[in-house]
VEXTORRO-94526 format. One record per residue (C-alpha): residue number from 0; residue in one letter; x, y, z negated. Coordinates in steps of 0.5 Angstrom, whole numbers, plus 2048, in hexadecimal, padded with zeros to 3 digits. Layout:
BEGIN
(rec NUM,'A',(X,Y,Z))
...
***
This chain:
BEGIN
(rec 0,'X',(8C0,6E5,8FF))
(rec 1,'X',(8C6,6E5,8FB))
(rec 2,'X',(8CA,6EC,8FC))
(rec 3,'X',(8D1,6EB,900))
(rec 4,'X',(8D7,6EA,8FC))
(rec 5,'X',(8DA,6F1,8FD))
(rec 6,'X',(8D3,6F4,8FA))
(rec 7,'X',(8D3,6EF,8F4))
(rec 8,'X',(8DB,6F1,8F3))
(rec 9,'X',(8DA,6F8,8F3))
(rec 10,'X',(8D4,6F7,8EE))
(rec 11,'X',(8D8,6F3,8E9))
(rec 12,'X',(8DE,6F8,8E9))
(rec 13,'X',(8D9,6FE,8E8))
(rec 14,'X',(8D6,6FA,8E2))
(rec 15,'X',(8DD,6F8,8DE))
(rec 16,'X',(8DD,6FE,8DA))
(rec 17,'X',(8D6,6FC,8D7))
(rec 18,'X',(8D8,6F5,8D5))
(rec 19,'X',(8DC,6F1,8D0))
(rec 20,'X',(8DF,6EB,8D3))
(rec 21,'X',(8E2,6E5,8CE))
(rec 22,'X',(8E5,6DF,8D0))
(rec 23,'X',(8E3,6D9,8CC))
(rec 24,'X',(8E6,6D2,8CF))
(rec 25,'X',(8E9,6CF,8D6))
(rec 26,'X',(8E9,6C8,8D8))
(rec 27,'X',(8EB,6C4,8DD))
(rec 28,'X',(8E6,6BF,8E0))
(rec 29,'X',(8EA,6B9,8E2))
(rec 30,'X',(8E5,6B5,8E6))
(rec 31,'X',(8E1,6BB,8E9))
(rec 32,'X',(8DA,6B9,8E5))
(rec 33,'X',(8D6,6BD,8E0))
(rec 34,'X',(8CF,6BB,8DE))
(rec 35,'X',(8C9,6C0,8DF))
(rec 36,'X',(8CA,6C4,8D9))
(rec 37,'X',(8C6,6CB,8D7))
(rec 38,'X',(8CB,6D0,8D6))
(rec 39,'X',(8CB,6D5,8D0))
(rec 40,'X',(8D1,6D9,8D3))
(rec 41,'X',(8D5,6DB,8D9))
(rec 42,'X',(8D8,6D5,8DD))
(rec 43,'X',(8DD,6D6,8E2))
(rec 44,'X',(8DF,6D0,8E7))
(rec 45,'X',(8E6,6D0,8EB))
(rec 46,'X',(8E7,6CA,8EF))
(rec 47,'X',(8EE,6C8,8EF))
(rec 48,'X',(8EE,6C1,8F4))
(rec 49,'X',(8E9,6BC,8F7))
(rec 50,'X',(8E2,6BD,8F9))
(rec 51,'X',(8DC,6BE,8F4))
(rec 52,'X',(8D5,6C2,8F4))
(rec 53,'X',(8D3,6C7,8EF))
(rec 54,'X',(8CB,6C8,8ED))
(rec 55,'X',(8C9,6CE,8EA))
(rec 56,'X',(8C1,6CD,8E9))
(rec 57,'X',(8BE,6CC,8F0))
(rec 58,'X',(8C5,6CE,8F4))
(rec 59,'X',(8CA,6C9,8F6))
(rec 60,'X',(8D1,6CB,8F8))
(rec 61,'X',(8D7,6C7,8FB))
(rec 62,'X',(8DC,6C9,8F7))
(rec 63,'X',(8E2,6CC,8FB))
(rec 64,'X',(8E9,6CE,8F9))
(rec 65,'X',(8E8,6D5,8FC))
(rec 66,'X',(8E2,6D7,8F7))
(rec 67,'X',(8E1,6D7,8F0))
(rec 68,'X',(8DA,6D6,8ED))
(rec 69,'X',(8D7,6DA,8E7))
(rec 70,'X',(8D0,6D7,8E3))
(rec 71,'X',(8CD,6DC,8DE))
(rec 72,'X',(8C9,6DA,8D7))
(rec 73,'X',(8C3,6D6,8D8))
(rec 74,'X',(8C5,6D3,8DF))
(rec 75,'X',(8C5,6CC,8E0))
(rec 76,'X',(8CC,6C9,8E2))
(rec 77,'X',(8CE,6C3,8E5))
(rec 78,'X',(8D4,6C0,8E9))
(rec 79,'X',(8D5,6BA,8ED))
(rec 80,'X',(8DB,6B7,8F0))
(rec 81,'X',(8DA,6B5,8F7))
(rec 82,'X',(8DA,6AD,8F8))
(rec 83,'X',(8E1,6AB,8F9))
(rec 84,'X',(8E4,6B2,8F8))
(rec 85,'X',(8E8,6B3,8F2))
(rec 86,'X',(8E8,6BA,8F0))
(rec 87,'X',(8EA,6BF,8EA))
(rec 88,'X',(8E7,6C5,8E8))
(rec 89,'X',(8E9,6CA,8E3))
(rec 90,'X',(8E2,6CD,8DF))
(rec 91,'X',(8E3,6D3,8DB))
(rec 92,'X',(8DE,6D5,8D6))
(rec 93,'X',(8DD,6DD,8D4))
(rec 94,'X',(8D8,6E2,8D1))
(rec 95,'X',(8D6,6E8,8D4))
(rec 96,'X',(8D2,6EE,8CF))
(rec 97,'X',(8D0,6F4,8D2))
(rec 98,'X',(8D3,6FA,8CD))
(rec 99,'X',(8CC,6FD,8CC))
(rec 100,'X',(8C5,6F9,8CB))
(rec 101,'X',(8C3,6FB,8D2))
(rec 102,'X',(8C9,6FA,8D5))
(rec 103,'X',(8CA,6F7,8DC))
(rec 104,'X',(8CB,6EF,8DD))
(rec 105,'X',(8D1,6EC,8E1))
(rec 106,'X',(8CF,6EC,8E8))
(rec 107,'X',(8D4,6E7,8EA))
(rec 108,'X',(8D0,6E0,8EA))
(rec 109,'X',(8D0,6DA,8EF))
(rec 110,'X',(8D6,6D9,8F5))
(rec 111,'X',(8DB,6DF,8F5))
(rec 112,'X',(8E0,6DE,8FB))
(rec 113,'X',(8E8,6DF,8FA))
(rec 114,'X',(8EE,6DF,8FD))
(rec 115,'X',(8F1,6D8,8FA))
(rec 116,'X',(8F8,6D9,8F6))
(rec 117,'X',(8FC,6D5,8F2))
(rec 118,'X',(8FC,6DB,8ED))
(rec 119,'X',(8F5,6D9,8EB))
(rec 120,'X',(8F6,6D2,8E9))
(rec 121,'X',(8FC,6D4,8E5))
(rec 122,'X',(8F8,6D9,8E1))
(rec 123,'X',(8F2,6D3,8E0))
(rec 124,'X',(8F8,6CF,8DD))
(rec 125,'X',(8FA,6D4,8D9))
(rec 126,'X',(8F3,6D5,8D6))
(rec 127,'X',(8F2,6CD,8D5))
(rec 128,'X',(8F9,6CE,8D1))
(rec 129,'X',(8F6,6D3,8CD))
(rec 130,'X',(8F0,6CF,8CB))
(rec 131,'X',(8F4,6C9,8C9))
(rec 132,'X',(8F8,6CE,8C4))
(rec 133,'X',(8F6,6CE,8BD))
(rec 134,'X',(8FA,6D5,8BC))
(rec 135,'X',(8F6,6DC,8BC))
(rec 136,'X',(8FC,6DF,8C0))
(rec 137,'X',(8FB,6DA,8C6))
(rec 138,'X',(8F3,6DB,8C6))
(rec 139,'X',(8F5,6E3,8C6))
(rec 140,'X',(8F9,6E1,8CC))
(rec 141,'X',(8F3,6DD,8CF))
(rec 142,'X',(8EF,6E4,8CF))
(rec 143,'X',(8F4,6E7,8D3))
(rec 144,'X',(8F5,6E2,8D8))
(rec 145,'X',(8EE,6E1,8D9))
(rec 146,'X',(8ED,6E9,8DA))
(rec 147,'X',(8F3,6E9,8DF))
(rec 148,'X',(8EF,6E3,8E3))
(rec 149,'X',(8E9,6E7,8E3))
(rec 150,'X',(8ED,6ED,8E6))
(rec 151,'X',(8F0,6E8,8EB))
(rec 152,'X',(8E9,6E5,8ED))
(rec 153,'X',(8E6,6EC,8EE))
(rec 154,'X',(8EC,6EF,8F2))
(rec 155,'X',(8ED,6E8,8F6))
(rec 156,'X',(8E6,6E7,8F9))
(rec 157,'X',(8E6,6E6,900))
(rec 158,'X',(8E0,6E8,905))
(rec 159,'X',(8DB,6E2,907))
(rec 160,'X',(8DB,6DF,90D))
(rec 161,'X',(8DA,6E4,913))
(rec 162,'X',(8D3,6E5,915))
(rec 163,'X',(8D4,6E3,91C))
(rec 164,'X',(8D7,6DC,91A))
(rec 165,'X',(8D2,6DB,915))
(rec 166,'X',(8CD,6DC,91A))
(rec 167,'X',(8D0,6D8,91F))
(rec 168,'X',(8D0,6D2,91A))
(rec 169,'X',(8C9,6D3,918))
(rec 170,'X',(8C7,6D3,920))
(rec 171,'X',(8CA,6CC,920))
(rec 172,'X',(8C7,6CA,91A))
(rec 173,'X',(8C0,6CC,91D))
(rec 174,'X',(8C2,6C8,923))
(rec 175,'X',(8C3,6C2,920))
(rec 176,'X',(8BD,6C3,91C))
(rec 177,'X',(8B8,6C3,922))
(rec 178,'X',(8BD,6BF,927))
(rec 179,'X',(8BF,6B9,922))
(rec 180,'X',(8BD,6B4,927))
(rec 181,'X',(8C2,6B6,92C))
(rec 182,'X',(8C9,6B3,92C))
(rec 183,'X',(8CC,6B9,929))
(rec 184,'X',(8D4,6B9,929))
(rec 185,'X',(8D8,6BD,924))
(rec 186,'X',(8DB,6C1,92B))
(rec 187,'X',(8D4,6C2,92D))
(rec 188,'X',(8D3,6C6,927))
(rec 189,'X',(8D9,6C9,926))
(rec 190,'X',(8D9,6CC,92D))
(rec 191,'X',(8D2,6CF,92B))
(rec 192,'X',(8D6,6D2,925))
(rec 193,'X',(8DB,6D4,92A))
(rec 194,'X',(8E1,6D2,925))
(rec 195,'X',(8E5,6CC,925))
(rec 196,'X',(8E2,6C5,924))
(rec 197,'X',(8E7,6C4,91E))
(rec 198,'X',(8E6,6CB,91B))
(rec 199,'X',(8DE,6CA,91C))
(rec 200,'X',(8DE,6C3,918))
(rec 201,'X',(8E2,6C6,912))
(rec 202,'X',(8DE,6CD,912))
(rec 203,'X',(8D7,6C9,912))
(rec 204,'X',(8D9,6C5,90C))
(rec 205,'X',(8DB,6CB,909))
(rec 206,'X',(8D5,6CF,90A))
(rec 207,'X',(8D0,6C9,909))
(rec 208,'X',(8D3,6C4,904))
(rec 209,'X',(8D3,6BE,909))
(rec 210,'X',(8D6,6BC,910))
(rec 211,'X',(8D3,6BD,917))
(rec 212,'X',(8D2,6B5,917))
(rec 213,'X',(8CF,6B5,910))
(rec 214,'X',(8CA,6BA,912))
(rec 215,'X',(8C8,6B8,918))
(rec 216,'X',(8C6,6B1,915))
(rec 217,'X',(8C2,6B4,90F))
(rec 218,'X',(8BE,6B8,914))
(rec 219,'X',(8BD,6B2,918))
(rec 220,'X',(8BB,6AD,913))
(rec 221,'X',(8B6,6B3,910))
(rec 222,'X',(8B3,6B3,916))
(rec 223,'X',(8B2,6AB,917))
(rec 224,'X',(8AF,6AB,910))
(rec 225,'X',(8AA,6B0,912))
(rec 226,'X',(8A8,6AC,919))
(rec 227,'X',(8A8,6A6,914))
(rec 228,'X',(8A3,6A9,910))
(rec 229,'X',(89F,6AC,915))
(rec 230,'X',(89E,6A7,91A))
(rec 231,'X',(89E,69F,91B))
(rec 232,'X',(8A4,6A0,920))
(rec 233,'X',(8A9,69A,920))
(rec 234,'X',(8B0,69B,91D))
(rec 235,'X',(8B3,69A,924))
(rec 236,'X',(8AF,6A0,927))
(rec 237,'X',(8B0,6A4,920))
(rec 238,'X',(8B8,6A3,921))
(rec 239,'X',(8B8,6A5,928))
(rec 240,'X',(8B4,6AB,927))
(rec 241,'X',(8B8,6AE,922))
(rec 242,'X',(8BF,6AD,926))
(rec 243,'X',(8C1,6A5,924))
(rec 244,'X',(8C1,6A1,92A))
(rec 245,'X',(8C2,69B,926))
(rec 246,'X',(8BD,699,921))
(rec 247,'X',(8C2,695,91D))
(rec 248,'X',(8C7,69A,91C))
(rec 249,'X',(8C1,69F,91A))
(rec 250,'X',(8BF,69A,915))
(rec 251,'X',(8C6,69A,912))
(rec 252,'X',(8C6,6A2,912))
(rec 253,'X',(8BF,6A2,90F))
(rec 254,'X',(8C1,69E,909))
(rec 255,'X',(8C7,6A2,908))
(rec 256,'X',(8C3,6A8,908))
(rec 257,'X',(8BD,6A6,904))
(rec 258,'X',(8BF,6A0,900))
(rec 259,'X',(8BA,69B,903))
(rec 260,'X',(8B9,698,90A))
(rec 261,'X',(8B4,69B,90E))
(rec 262,'X',(8AF,695,90D))
(rec 263,'X',(8AF,696,906))
(rec 264,'X',(8AE,69D,907))
(rec 265,'X',(8A8,69D,90B))
(rec 266,'X',(8A5,698,906))
(rec 267,'X',(8A6,69D,900))
(rec 268,'X',(8A3,6A2,905))
(rec 269,'X',(89D,69F,907))
(rec 270,'X',(89B,69E,900))
(rec 271,'X',(89B,6A5,8FC))
(rec 272,'X',(89D,6A3,8F5))
(rec 273,'X',(89E,6A8,8F0))
(rec 274,'X',(8A3,6A7,8EB))
(rec 275,'X',(8A1,6AB,8E5))
(rec 276,'X',(8A7,6AB,8E1))
(rec 277,'X',(8AF,6AB,8E2))
(rec 278,'X',(8B0,6A4,8DF))
(rec 279,'X',(8AA,6A2,8E4))
(rec 280,'X',(8AE,6A5,8EA))
(rec 281,'X',(8B4,6A1,8E8))
(rec 282,'X',(8B1,69B,8E8))
(rec 283,'X',(8AE,69C,8EF))
(rec 284,'X',(8B5,69E,8F2))
(rec 285,'X',(8B8,698,8EF))
(rec 286,'X',(8B3,694,8F3))
(rec 287,'X',(8B4,698,8F9))
(rec 288,'X',(8AD,69C,8F9))
(rec 289,'X',(8AD,6A3,8FA))
(rec 290,'X',(8A7,6A6,8F7))
(rec 291,'X',(8A2,6AB,8FA))
(rec 292,'X',(8A2,6AF,8F3))
(rec 293,'X',(8A7,6AF,8EE))
(rec 294,'X',(8AA,6B5,8E8))
(rec 295,'X',(8B0,6B8,8EB))
(rec 296,'X',(8B4,6BE,8E7))
(rec 297,'X',(8BB,6C1,8E9))
(rec 298,'X',(8BC,6C0,8E2))
(rec 299,'X',(8B8,6BB,8DE))
(rec 300,'X',(8B9,6B6,8E4))
(rec 301,'X',(8BF,6B9,8E8))
(rec 302,'X',(8C1,6B2,8EB))
(rec 303,'X',(8BA,6B0,8EE))
(rec 304,'X',(8B9,6B8,8F0))
(rec 305,'X',(8C0,6B8,8F4))
(rec 306,'X',(8BF,6B1,8F7))
(rec 307,'X',(8B8,6B1,8F9))
(rec 308,'X',(8B4,6B7,8F9))
(rec 309,'X',(8B4,6B7,900))
(rec 310,'X',(8B1,6B0,900))
(rec 311,'X',(8AB,6B1,8FB))
(rec 312,'X',(8A6,6B5,8FE))
(rec 313,'X',(8A2,6B7,8F7))
(rec 314,'X',(8A7,6BA,8F2))
(rec 315,'X',(8A4,6B9,8EB))
(rec 316,'X',(8A6,6BD,8E5))
(rec 317,'X',(8AD,6BA,8E2))
(rec 318,'X',(8AD,6BE,8DC))
(rec 319,'X',(8AE,6BB,8D6))
(rec 320,'X',(8A9,6B7,8D1))
(rec 321,'X',(8A4,6B8,8D6))
(rec 322,'X',(8A2,6BF,8D4))
(rec 323,'X',(89F,6C0,8DB))
(rec 324,'X',(89A,6BA,8DB))
(rec 325,'X',(894,6BF,8DD))
(rec 326,'X',(898,6C1,8E3))
(rec 327,'X',(89A,6BB,8E5))
(rec 328,'X',(893,6B8,8E5))
(rec 329,'X',(891,6BE,8E9))
(rec 330,'X',(896,6BC,8EE))
(rec 331,'X',(894,6B5,8EF))
(rec 332,'X',(88C,6B7,8EF))
(rec 333,'X',(88E,6BB,8F5))
(rec 334,'X',(892,6B5,8F9))
(rec 335,'X',(88F,6AF,8FC))
(rec 336,'X',(894,6AA,8F7))
(rec 337,'X',(892,6A2,8F8))
(rec 338,'X',(894,6A1,8F1))
(rec 339,'X',(897,6A4,8EB))
(rec 340,'X',(89D,6A0,8E7))
(rec 341,'X',(89E,6A3,8E0))
(rec 342,'X',(8A0,6A0,8D9))
(rec 343,'X',(89B,6A0,8D4))
(rec 344,'X',(89D,6A5,8D0))
(rec 345,'X',(898,6AB,8D2))
(rec 346,'X',(893,6AF,8CE))
(rec 347,'X',(88C,6AC,8CE))
(rec 348,'X',(889,6B2,8D3))
(rec 349,'X',(88F,6B1,8D7))
(rec 350,'X',(88E,6AA,8D9))
(rec 351,'X',(886,6AB,8DA))
(rec 352,'X',(888,6B1,8DF))
(rec 353,'X',(88D,6AC,8E3))
(rec 354,'X',(888,6A7,8E3))
(rec 355,'X',(883,6AB,8E7))
(rec 356,'X',(889,6AD,8EC))
(rec 357,'X',(88B,6A6,8EE))
(rec 358,'X',(88C,69F,8EB))
(rec 359,'X',(891,69F,8E6))
(rec 360,'X',(896,69A,8E3))
(rec 361,'X',(899,69B,8DC))
(rec 362,'X',(89F,698,8DB))
(rec 363,'X',(8A1,696,8D3))
(rec 364,'X',(8A6,69B,8D1))
(rec 365,'X',(8A9,697,8CC))
(rec 366,'X',(8AA,691,8D0))
(rec 367,'X',(8B1,68F,8D2))
(rec 368,'X',(8B3,693,8D9))
(rec 369,'X',(8B4,68C,8DD))
(rec 370,'X',(8AD,68A,8DB))
(rec 371,'X',(8AA,691,8DD))
(rec 372,'X',(8AE,690,8E4))
(rec 373,'X',(8AB,68A,8E5))
(rec 374,'X',(8A4,68C,8E3))
(rec 375,'X',(8A5,692,8E8))
(rec 376,'X',(8A7,68D,8ED))
(rec 377,'X',(8A1,68A,8ED))
(rec 378,'X',(89D,690,8EE))
(rec 379,'X',(8A0,692,8F4))
(rec 380,'X',(8A2,68B,8F7))
(rec 381,'X',(8A9,68B,8F6))
(rec 382,'X',(8AA,685,8F2))
(rec 383,'X',(8B0,682,8F6))
(rec 384,'X',(8B3,689,8F6))
(rec 385,'X',(8B3,689,8EE))
(rec 386,'X',(8B7,683,8EE))
(rec 387,'X',(8BC,685,8F3))
(rec 388,'X',(8BD,68B,8EF))
(rec 389,'X',(8BE,688,8E8))
(rec 390,'X',(8C3,683,8EB))
(rec 391,'X',(8C7,688,8EE))
(rec 392,'X',(8C7,68C,8E8))
(rec 393,'X',(8C9,686,8E3))
(rec 394,'X',(8CF,685,8E8))
(rec 395,'X',(8D1,68C,8E8))
(rec 396,'X',(8D0,68D,8E0))
(rec 397,'X',(8D4,687,8E0))
(rec 398,'X',(8DA,68A,8E4))
(rec 399,'X',(8D9,690,8E0))
(rec 400,'X',(8D9,68D,8D9))
(rec 401,'X',(8E0,689,8DB))
(rec 402,'X',(8E3,68F,8DD))
(rec 403,'X',(8E1,693,8D7))
(rec 404,'X',(8E3,68D,8D2))
(rec 405,'X',(8EA,68D,8D6))
(rec 406,'X',(8EB,695,8D5))
(rec 407,'X',(8E8,696,8CE))
(rec 408,'X',(8EC,690,8CB))
(rec 409,'X',(8E7,690,8C5))
(rec 410,'X',(8E6,697,8C4))
(rec 411,'X',(8DF,69A,8C1))
(rec 412,'X',(8DA,69E,8C5))
(rec 413,'X',(8D5,6A2,8C2))
(rec 414,'X',(8CF,6A6,8C6))
(rec 415,'X',(8CC,6AC,8C2))
(rec 416,'X',(8C8,6B2,8C3))
(rec 417,'X',(8C8,6B9,8C0))
(rec 418,'X',(8C2,6BD,8BF))
(rec 419,'X',(8C2,6C3,8BB))
(rec 420,'X',(8C7,6C1,8B6))
(rec 421,'X',(8C5,6BA,8B5))
(rec 422,'X',(8C8,6B4,8B8))
(rec 423,'X',(8C5,6AD,8BA))
(rec 424,'X',(8C8,6A7,8BC))
(rec 425,'X',(8C6,6A3,8C2))
(rec 426,'X',(8C0,6A7,8C2))
(rec 427,'X',(8BC,6A3,8C8))
(rec 428,'X',(8BC,69C,8C9))
(rec 429,'X',(8BF,69C,8D0))
(rec 430,'X',(8C6,69F,8CD))
(rec 431,'X',(8C6,699,8C8))
(rec 432,'X',(8C4,694,8CD))
(rec 433,'X',(8C9,696,8D2))
(rec 434,'X',(8CF,696,8CD))
(rec 435,'X',(8CD,691,8C8))
(rec 436,'X',(8C9,68C,8CD))
(rec 437,'X',(8CB,68D,8D4))
(rec 438,'X',(8D2,68F,8D3))
(rec 439,'X',(8D3,68B,8CC))
(rec 440,'X',(8D8,691,8C9))
(rec 441,'X',(8DA,691,8C2))
(rec 442,'X',(8D7,697,8BE))
(rec 443,'X',(8D9,69A,8B8))
(rec 444,'X',(8D5,696,8B2))
(rec 445,'X',(8D4,69C,8AE))
(rec 446,'X',(8CF,69D,8B4))
(rec 447,'X',(8CA,697,8B2))
(rec 448,'X',(8C8,69B,8AC))
(rec 449,'X',(8C4,6A0,8B0))
(rec 450,'X',(8BE,69F,8B4))
(rec 451,'X',(8BD,6A3,8BB))
(rec 452,'X',(8B9,6A9,8B8))
(rec 453,'X',(8BD,6AA,8B1))
(rec 454,'X',(8C1,6B0,8B1))
(rec 455,'X',(8C8,6B1,8AF))
(rec 456,'X',(8CC,6B7,8AD))
(rec 457,'X',(8D3,6B8,8AF))
(rec 458,'X',(8D6,6B6,8A9))
(rec 459,'X',(8D2,6AF,8AA))
(rec 460,'X',(8D4,6AF,8B1))
(rec 461,'X',(8DC,6B0,8AF))
(rec 462,'X',(8DB,6A9,8AB))
(rec 463,'X',(8D9,6A5,8B1))
(rec 464,'X',(8E0,6A2,8B4))
(rec 465,'X',(8DF,6A2,8BC))
(rec 466,'X',(8E5,6A2,8C0))
(rec 467,'X',(8E0,6A5,8C6))
(rec 468,'X',(8DA,6AA,8C5))
(rec 469,'X',(8D5,6AB,8CB))
(rec 470,'X',(8D1,6B1,8C9))
(rec 471,'X',(8CB,6B4,8CC))
(rec 472,'X',(8CA,6BB,8CA))
(rec 473,'X',(8C3,6BE,8CA))
(rec 474,'X',(8C3,6C4,8CF))
(rec 475,'X',(8C0,6C9,8CA))
(rec 476,'X',(8C3,6D0,8C7))
(rec 477,'X',(8C3,6CD,8C0))
(rec 478,'X',(8C6,6C7,8C2))
(rec 479,'X',(8CB,6CA,8C6))
(rec 480,'X',(8CD,6CF,8C1))
(rec 481,'X',(8CE,6CA,8BC))
(rec 482,'X',(8D2,6C5,8C1))
(rec 483,'X',(8D7,6CC,8C2))
(rec 484,'X',(8D8,6CC,8BB))
(rec 485,'X',(8DA,6C5,8BA))
(rec 486,'X',(8E0,6C6,8BE))
(rec 487,'X',(8E3,6CA,8B9))
(rec 488,'X',(8E0,6C6,8B3))
(rec 489,'X',(8E5,6C1,8AF))
(rec 490,'X',(8E1,6BC,8AE))
(rec 491,'X',(8E0,6BB,8B6))
(rec 492,'X',(8E7,6BC,8B8))
(rec 493,'X',(8EA,6B7,8B3))
(rec 494,'X',(8E5,6B1,8B6))
(rec 495,'X',(8E9,6AC,8B9))
(rec 496,'X',(8E6,6AC,8C0))
(rec 497,'X',(8E6,6B4,8C0))
(rec 498,'X',(8EE,6B4,8BE))
(rec 499,'X',(8EF,6AF,8C4))
(rec 500,'X',(8EB,6B3,8C9))
(rec 501,'X',(8E6,6AD,8CA))
(rec 502,'X',(8DF,6B1,8C9))
(rec 503,'X',(8DC,6B2,8CF))
(rec 504,'X',(8D5,6B5,8D1))
(rec 505,'X',(8CF,6B1,8D4))
(rec 506,'X',(8C9,6B4,8D7))
(rec 507,'X',(8C2,6B2,8D6))
(rec 508,'X',(8C1,6B0,8DD))
(rec 509,'X',(8C2,6AA,8DD))
(rec 510,'X',(8C4,6A8,8D6))
(rec 511,'X',(8BD,6AA,8D3))
(rec 512,'X',(8B9,6A7,8D8))
(rec 513,'X',(8B7,69F,8D7))
(rec 514,'X',(8B6,69C,8DF))
(rec 515,'X',(8BA,697,8E3))
(rec 516,'X',(8BD,69D,8E7))
(rec 517,'X',(8BF,6A1,8E1))
(rec 518,'X',(8C3,69B,8DE))
(rec 519,'X',(8C7,69A,8E4))
(rec 520,'X',(8C9,6A1,8E4))
(rec 521,'X',(8CB,6A0,8DD))
(rec 522,'X',(8CF,69A,8DD))
(rec 523,'X',(8D3,69E,8E3))
(rec 524,'X',(8D4,6A4,8DF))
(rec 525,'X',(8D6,6A0,8D9))
(rec 526,'X',(8DB,69D,8DE))
(rec 527,'X',(8DE,6A3,8E1))
(rec 528,'X',(8DE,6A7,8DA))
(rec 529,'X',(8E2,6A1,8D6))
(rec 530,'X',(8E6,69E,8DC))
(rec 531,'X',(8E8,6A5,8DF))
(rec 532,'X',(8ED,6AA,8DD))
(rec 533,'X',(8EF,6A8,8D6))
(rec 534,'X',(8F3,6AD,8D1))
***
């Protein structure tokens, strides 16, 4: 259990004399999103406005204006803006070193409740100004402001929710868990907590990260999925058993929560399909099929982990490059899957062991994603769903393409990756297909001189005339250190896209995945980045 705020603050104050603290940089996230990244230093996230969710390793926090959030080196951090919400966040990066070799670590990690005050935001803005300044004296001033901000945070903390209030909320939440089939109302639950309905609703969302209605719906739908998987009940009976009197309303709520109608969900549950790789999972989801087993990982397949971990019973390792294949084969051997769908890029022993477990369908990894989708559709009996999805994708791609062309007016777009000190242009085929084929955007003609696997130095990259650069930075220590050094390298800062602040970091998920579902997310991400806030 995490110590209470008072204990954590007292611990921090007792260690300050043994720590060296250095401010590095500050930025304002205008859209409240930060792709998953491995931290090499400390980060402090300070919400300014709007609603977002912060993920630190396996813990997720709803970002609030009455708290700050701290991540330490080696943690995976990601921020996602709530759907339909416009948020702004300050992100401060700093280093902490113990004065001795065996000195104490900094104890303040995670959520730190504070008393909100405009002074905190003014200090954050001052730190952003210091970061933008090229003058050494301004950077020195930034160190002073950061220490003042840290002092302010330590002396303006607030006690967390009173134990009795928290206990009352937990009691009502537990009541929802066991009495979801009842006609529950906000007034009824608020009376149980002995607070007003308005305050109860606000407190519930602040404490648990979702509204009472959304939580009740989540509980009901999860129970409905269990009933459908374990019995042959009619949908009408399932709806009634989880608290819905109207079967059609239940179906609408189910599709909103799960992404597919209950009839499609039932079909996928009765055949236990194992998706042996993330791209196969992406193809199945486009067909409306939820597999029984799939690779899920909070970092390497974060989107699927966040959205489908409760719907997929057997979690395979989603670690990169299939390094845990023996563990995955072992898990499948202990299950009762009906079939396994995988790409044909497997070790010989891996193939043999999979074929002993269940029938295995091999999808050619080198085939175009549309052909892969239709081949998988043939395996699971979803040919009509495949064609419907492709028609919908083409229609959406056409609309996004028209919007991008109106916005960019002939500006050139480049996608690159950075690993250690080497750049690659359009390193995977899905990136080039989206930009050049689906969106038909202009790219720098210099990029045509390099193959996807060919490496470029910074000097060579600076000769590529791009108006926009989408950069995928590998989240490992040496690469992150070089990325930090680039920020003060003249060859980097003089590049046109960098000068105009048109370099954006993109995540490997979805940009390195080759599937229908990933393609859809790519074009939406591309539209959001290039047609959103521009400077």
